[in-house]
C-alpha positions, 0 to 999 in steps of 0.5 A: 500500500505504501508504494502508490503513495510514494509514487504520487509523492515523488510525482508531486515533488518533481512538479515543484518549480525549484525541483523541476529546474534541478531535474532539467538543468537546460530549462534553467538557462535564461533565454538569450536577450537582444539589445539594440545597438544600432540603426542605419540606412544602408550605404552604397546601394547604387553600386550593385547591379539589379539592386532595385528589384531586390530592394522592392522585395525586402520586407521589414523584419527580414534578416540581413547578414553583416560581414566585416571587411578589414581588407577594404582599401578605403576603410579598414572598418568596412562592414558589408550588408548582404541579403542572402547572396546579394550584396546590398551595400555597406554599413555607413562609415559613421556607424561601422567601427564598433560593428566591425570590431564586434564582428571580428571578435565573434560577437553574436549580432543580428541584423534585420530590415526596419523599413524600405522605401524603394522610390526614395533617394538612394541613401534612404531606400533601406533602413536596418537595425543591429542587435547584440545577442547575449 
């Protein structure tokens, strides 16, 4: 008769929040946090072929990729911005130094489209944001 009560007691004990965390250590890990570190308009959009049709397809929230380009002959802190395989342009010179350093140090950054204005002036067509993930 003792065994069913013991089993019920152990089931109840494992359902307690503190003991549940001890039983499942992966659940104790906090979710990664995103910290906004920059917003900018992508520079150099006109330098690449057929960029206009790509800009028209971009939607807010779409993921972009940042790649540090320390060998760039014009700016050692240059950071390229890609949408898939398509190079959109660069992070503006005024905003690239800290992003380049973070990328070269292996920091986890996300970049996404904030807004697009395909018919605006070239320098105002795509606005993006960068977040640091910790």
